[in-house]
C-alpha positions as CSV (number, residue, x, y, z in Angstrom):
1,M,9.9,-14.7,2.1
2,T,9.1,-18.4,2.7
3,S,6.9,-21.0,1.2
4,D,4.3,-20.1,3.8
5,V,4.3,-16.3,3.7
6,L,3.7,-13.8,0.9
7,V,5.8,-10.6,1.3
8,V,4.5,-7.5,-0.5
9,A,6.5,-4.3,-0.6
10,S,5.5,-0.8,-1.8
11,W,8.1,2.0,-2.0
12,N,8.5,5.4,-3.6
13,I,12.3,5.7,-4.2
14,Q,13.0,9.3,-4.9
15,K,14.2,9.7,-8.5
16,N,14.7,5.9,-8.6
17,G,17.6,6.1,-6.2
18,R,20.0,7.4,-8.9
19,A,22.1,9.2,-6.2
20,P,22.1,9.2,-2.4
21,L,20.4,12.3,-1.0
22,N,23.3,13.2,1.3
23,S,26.0,12.7,-1.4
24,H,27.6,9.8,0.6
25,D,27.5,6.5,-1.2
26,D,28.3,4.3,1.9
27,S,24.9,2.8,2.6
28,P,23.1,-0.2,1.0
29,R,21.6,0.7,-2.3
30,P,17.8,0.7,-2.6
31,H,17.6,-2.7,-4.3
32,E,19.8,-4.2,-1.6
33,I,17.5,-2.7,1.1
34,L,14.5,-4.2,-0.7
35,A,16.2,-7.6,-1.3
36,A,16.7,-8.1,2.4
37,Y,12.9,-8.4,2.8
38,Q,12.7,-11.0,0.0
39,P,9.5,-9.5,-1.5
40,D,7.3,-11.6,-3.8
41,I,5.3,-8.6,-5.0
42,V,6.8,-5.1,-5.3
43,F,4.8,-1.9,-6.0
44,R,7.2,0.8,-7.1
45,Q,6.8,4.5,-7.5
46,E,9.2,6.9,-9.1
47,L,10.9,4.6,-11.6
48,S,12.5,7.7,-13.0
49,G,14.6,6.8,-16.0
50,A,14.0,3.1,-15.6
51,G,12.4,2.8,-19.0
52,A,15.5,4.0,-20.9
53,H,17.7,1.7,-22.9
54,G,15.2,-1.0,-23.2
55,K,14.1,-0.8,-19.5
56,R,17.6,-1.9,-18.5
57,A,17.4,-0.4,-15.0
58,L,13.9,-1.9,-14.4
59,Y,15.1,-5.4,-15.3
60,A,18.3,-5.0,-13.3
61,E,16.3,-4.2,-10.2
62,A,13.9,-7.1,-10.7
63,H,16.9,-9.5,-11.2
64,A,18.5,-8.2,-8.0
65,L,15.3,-8.9,-6.1
66,G,15.4,-12.6,-6.9
67,G,14.4,-12.8,-10.5
68,L,11.0,-11.1,-10.3
69,V,9.0,-10.3,-13.5
70,A,8.8,-6.6,-13.9
71,F,6.3,-4.2,-15.5
72,M,6.1,-0.4,-15.6
73,G,4.1,2.5,-16.9
74,E,5.2,4.6,-19.8
75,E,6.3,8.2,-19.8
76,H,4.5,10.8,-22.0
77,P,5.8,14.1,-23.2
78,G,4.6,17.0,-21.1
79,R,3.5,14.8,-18.2
80,S,5.1,13.0,-15.2
81,K,8.6,11.6,-15.7
82,N,8.3,9.3,-12.7
83,P,6.4,6.2,-13.8
84,V,5.2,3.4,-11.5
85,G,5.8,-0.4,-11.7
86,V,4.9,-3.8,-10.4
87,M,7.2,-6.8,-9.9
88,V,6.0,-10.3,-9.3
89,N,7.6,-13.6,-8.2
90,P,7.0,-16.0,-11.1
91,R,7.5,-19.0,-8.8
92,L,4.4,-18.1,-7.0
93,F,2.2,-16.5,-9.7
94,D,1.5,-16.9,-13.3
95,I,1.1,-13.7,-15.3
96,V,-2.3,-13.3,-16.8
97,A,-2.3,-9.8,-18.2
98,H,-0.6,-6.4,-18.0
99,T,-2.2,-3.0,-18.9
100,N,-1.3,0.6,-18.2
101,D,-4.2,2.9,-17.5
102,D,-3.3,6.2,-19.2
103,L,-4.6,9.0,-17.0
104,S,-4.1,12.7,-17.2
105,W,-0.8,12.9,-15.3
106,K,0.6,9.5,-14.7
107,E,-0.3,5.9,-15.7
108,I,-1.4,3.2,-13.3
109,C,0.5,-0.1,-13.8
110,H,-2.0,-2.9,-13.6
111,V,-1.0,-6.6,-13.6
112,E,-3.3,-9.6,-13.3
113,V,-1.8,-12.8,-11.9
114,R,-3.0,-16.2,-10.8
115,R,-1.9,-18.4,-8.0
116,K,-1.3,-22.0,-9.2
117,D,-4.6,-23.9,-9.5
118,C,-6.7,-21.0,-8.0
119,P,-9.8,-20.1,-10.0
120,R,-9.9,-16.5,-9.1
121,T,-7.1,-14.2,-10.3
122,L,-5.4,-11.4,-8.3
123,H,-5.2,-7.9,-9.6
124,L,-2.2,-5.9,-8.7
125,A,-1.9,-2.1,-9.2
126,S,0.9,0.4,-8.5
127,A,-0.2,4.0,-8.4
128,H,1.2,7.5,-7.6
129,L,-1.6,9.9,-7.3
130,C,-1.1,13.4,-8.8
131,H,0.9,15.6,-6.5
132,Y,-0.6,18.9,-7.5
133,D,-4.3,18.6,-8.2
134,P,-6.9,17.2,-5.8
135,L,-9.4,16.8,-8.6
136,L,-7.0,14.6,-10.6
137,R,-6.3,12.6,-7.5
138,A,-10.1,11.9,-7.0
139,G,-10.3,10.7,-10.6
140,E,-7.3,8.4,-10.2
141,A,-8.8,7.0,-7.0
142,R,-12.1,6.3,-8.8
143,R,-10.2,4.6,-11.6
144,L,-8.6,2.3,-9.0
145,T,-12.0,1.2,-7.8
146,T,-12.8,-0.3,-11.2
147,Y,-10.3,-3.0,-10.6
148,A,-12.5,-4.4,-7.8
149,D,-15.5,-4.6,-10.1
150,H,-17.2,-8.0,-10.8
151,G,-15.8,-9.4,-7.5
152,H,-12.2,-9.2,-8.4
153,A,-9.5,-9.6,-5.7
154,V,-7.1,-6.6,-5.7
155,L,-3.9,-5.5,-4.0
156,I,-2.7,-1.9,-4.4
157,G,0.5,-0.1,-3.4
158,M,0.7,3.6,-3.8
159,D,1.8,7.1,-2.9
160,A,-1.6,8.8,-2.3
161,N,-0.2,12.3,-2.0
162,S,-3.2,12.9,0.3
163,Y,-4.4,11.9,3.8
164,P,-6.4,9.1,5.5
165,H,-10.0,10.2,6.1
166,R,-10.1,8.4,9.5
167,T,-8.2,10.6,11.9
168,V,-9.0,9.1,15.3
169,A,-6.5,6.2,14.9
170,E,-3.6,8.0,13.3
171,I,-0.5,8.4,15.4
172,T,1.0,11.4,13.7
173,D,0.3,15.0,14.6
174,P,-2.3,16.8,12.5
175,I,-1.1,19.5,10.1
176,D,-1.6,23.1,11.3
177,W,-1.8,24.7,7.9
178,D,-1.5,28.2,9.3
179,T,2.1,27.3,10.4
180,V,3.2,25.5,7.1
181,P,5.6,27.8,5.4
182,D,5.3,26.2,2.0
183,P,2.4,27.9,0.2
184,V,2.6,25.6,-2.9
185,H,2.2,22.5,-0.7
186,F,-0.8,24.2,0.9
187,Q,-2.4,24.6,-2.5
188,H,-1.6,21.1,-3.6
189,R,-2.8,19.2,-0.5
190,T,-5.9,21.0,0.7
191,I,-9.4,21.3,-0.6
192,E,-12.3,23.6,0.3
193,R,-15.1,22.3,2.4
194,D,-17.7,24.4,4.2
195,S,-15.9,27.6,3.1
196,R,-12.6,26.6,4.6
197,R,-9.5,24.8,3.5
198,V,-8.9,21.3,4.9
199,P,-6.6,18.4,4.2
200,D,-7.4,16.4,1.1
201,T,-8.9,13.1,2.2
202,V,-11.1,12.5,-0.8
203,P,-9.0,9.7,-2.3
204,S,-9.1,7.8,1.0
205,E,-12.9,8.4,1.2
206,I,-13.4,7.0,-2.3
207,L,-11.2,4.0,-1.8
208,T,-11.8,3.0,1.8
209,G,-14.9,5.0,3.0
210,G,-18.5,4.2,3.4
211,A,-20.4,1.4,5.1
212,H,-19.2,-1.1,2.5
213,P,-15.8,0.2,1.3
214,V,-14.3,-1.0,-2.0
215,F,-10.9,-1.5,-0.3
216,T,-9.4,-1.9,3.1
217,D,-6.5,0.2,4.3
218,L,-4.2,-2.6,5.3
219,A,-2.2,-0.5,7.8
220,Y,-5.4,0.6,9.5
221,H,-6.7,-3.0,9.5
222,A,-3.4,-4.2,11.1
223,A,-3.7,-1.5,13.8
224,I,-7.3,-2.3,14.6
225,A,-7.7,-6.0,14.0
226,L,-4.2,-7.3,14.7
227,D,-3.2,-4.8,17.5
228,Q,-0.2,-3.5,15.4
229,R,-0.4,0.2,16.2
230,H,3.1,0.7,14.6
231,A,1.4,0.0,11.2
232,L,0.1,3.6,11.3
233,T,3.6,5.1,11.5
234,P,3.7,8.2,9.2
235,T,5.6,7.6,5.9
236,A,6.5,11.1,4.5
237,S,8.2,13.4,4.2
238,L,11.3,11.9,5.8
239,H,13.3,15.0,4.9
240,R,11.3,18.2,4.5
241,T,10.4,20.2,7.5
242,D,8.5,23.0,5.7
243,Q,5.4,20.9,5.0
244,G,4.3,20.1,8.5
245,P,4.8,16.9,10.5
246,R,5.2,13.6,8.7
247,Q,1.9,12.0,7.5
248,R,0.8,8.6,6.4
249,I,0.5,9.1,2.6
250,D,2.1,5.8,1.4
251,V,-0.5,3.0,1.6
252,Q,-1.3,-0.5,0.7
253,L,-4.9,-1.4,0.0
254,A,-6.8,-4.7,-0.6
255,T,-10.3,-5.8,-1.3
256,P,-11.9,-6.7,2.1
257,D,-11.9,-10.4,1.3
258,L,-8.1,-10.5,1.4
259,T,-7.7,-9.1,4.9
260,A,-8.3,-12.5,6.4
261,A,-4.9,-13.5,5.1
262,L,-3.0,-10.5,6.5
263,I,-0.6,-11.2,9.3
264,A,1.5,-8.1,9.5
265,F,2.1,-4.6,8.3
266,E,5.5,-2.8,8.8
267,V,6.7,0.7,8.1
268,I,10.5,1.0,7.6
269,D,12.1,4.4,7.9
270,T,15.6,3.6,9.0
271,P,18.7,5.8,8.2
272,D,19.5,3.5,5.2
273,I,16.0,4.4,3.8
274,T,16.5,8.1,4.3
275,Q,19.8,8.0,2.4
276,W,17.8,7.5,-0.8
277,T,14.3,8.8,-0.5
278,D,11.9,10.9,1.6
279,H,9.3,8.0,1.7
280,A,9.2,5.1,4.1
281,L,9.1,1.5,2.7
282,T,5.9,-0.4,3.6
283,I,5.8,-4.2,3.9
284,T,2.8,-6.5,4.3
285,R,2.9,-10.2,5.0
286,F,0.1,-12.6,4.1
287,D,-0.5,-16.2,5.0
288,L,-0.3,-18.0,1.6
289,A,-2.5,-20.9,2.6
290,A,-5.3,-18.4,3.7
291,L,-4.7,-16.4,0.5
292,D,-5.1,-19.6,-1.6
293,C,-8.3,-20.4,0.2
294,I,-9.7,-17.0,-0.5
295,L,-8.7,-17.1,-4.2
296,S,-10.3,-20.6,-4.4
297,T,-13.6,-19.3,-3.0
298,P,-16.1,-17.4,-5.2
299,R,-16.4,-13.9,-3.8
300,S,-20.2,-14.2,-3.7
301,T,-19.9,-16.7,-0.9
302,M,-17.3,-14.7,1.1
303,D,-18.3,-12.3,3.9
304,T,-16.6,-9.2,2.6
305,R,-18.1,-6.8,5.1
306,P,-15.6,-4.6,6.9
307,D,-14.9,-5.4,10.6
308,E,-17.6,-3.9,12.8
309,A,-15.0,-1.8,14.6
310,L,-13.9,-0.2,11.3
311,R,-17.4,0.4,10.3
312,T,-18.9,1.8,13.5
313,G,-16.2,4.0,14.9
314,G,-12.7,3.1,14.2
315,L,-10.3,2.8,17.1
316,E,-12.7,4.2,19.6
317,G,-15.3,1.6,18.7
318,W,-12.6,-1.1,18.9
319,L,-11.4,0.0,22.3
320,A,-14.9,0.1,23.6
321,T,-15.4,-3.6,22.9
322,G,-12.3,-4.4,25.1
323,R,-10.8,-6.7,22.5
324,P,-9.6,-6.8,18.9
325,R,-12.2,-7.8,16.5
326,D,-11.8,-11.2,14.7
327,R,-11.7,-11.0,11.0
328,E,-14.7,-12.6,9.4
329,T,-14.5,-14.9,6.3
330,N,-17.8,-16.7,6.9
331,G,-15.9,-19.8,8.1
332,Q,-14.4,-20.4,4.7
333,C,-10.7,-20.0,5.3
334,P,-8.5,-20.5,8.3
335,E,-6.7,-17.9,10.4
336,P,-3.0,-17.7,9.8
337,S,-1.4,-20.4,11.9
338,M,1.0,-20.0,14.7
339,S,3.7,-21.8,12.7
340,V,3.3,-19.2,9.9
341,R,3.5,-16.4,12.4
342,R,6.7,-17.9,13.9
343,T,8.2,-18.4,10.4
344,A,7.5,-14.7,9.6
345,G,9.1,-13.7,12.9
346,L,5.9,-12.2,14.2
347,P,4.5,-12.1,17.7
348,R,1.6,-14.2,18.8
349,R,-1.9,-13.0,18.0
350,P,-3.1,-10.8,20.9
351,R,-5.2,-12.6,23.4
352,P,-8.8,-11.2,23.8
353,R,-9.0,-8.5,26.5
354,H,-11.9,-9.4,28.8
355,Q,-13.8,-6.7,30.4
């Protein structure tokens, strides 16, 4: 977006936006919608057909987004035809490596990049968890945890096809499965626990659960630590009404050390969005100076513990303190400055609420 702010987008564009869903071609095309946010990193899901003709459609989209460097997973016979991809601003990052992790249903696109002169690299992963099998989703989630091994810094954008395991903070209505008329969706999205069927939250538990989570759910962190409740806006389905109320299934995750640089999380579900897809676009913004500081600091010296409010009781614990929790980085890196927040068009940090 600017020289001070890193903009990260994640978006599942249904069938790669090959045709508007209402048959009217009078709204901005998906790449035009994305370009308005000037993203530096893009996590894409459903790059359907983008690999054909030498990946012509993939590179056209990356060019339209300001000359990003683009990568995508491969299609395999008998498996998903909707690969994922990652696009990166080469003016901000050097490309270190690209691999596609070939899992049972769909590949994960994994790109390693480096900020100029920073010793630690940043791992980027775009994923689209299996839509029909909770066991496969759990395996895919565990594969994502390996990117954070050995102290790696990681950003992930994905369609989780499952639900957050913390429910107290969510602002959507829970699903009453007895009233959902789609029996296939019920089989795909529920698991058995204690002899009853419940929503599948296992991927969220694997990725962001426990006293010392592997990743932080950035929307949840923005809602709790930055007082941005709108970050928890549900993302899908923007069209279907036979699968219960909208839920927050499209997420961005980060290793906990990176949350100190987060300044905003936004969910965009405007009419232009719904012309092309049934998933909202998610945007995160990071303070680049803070990110550079983190990537210049060995992780062994960083305080990567989750915020106390997240660890001890979510929103209820946060509200009980009477104020948002400050993010901890062991004094290593600065908070995003007011100038950065103004440049990004963001409100002031909330003042502490005194009891």
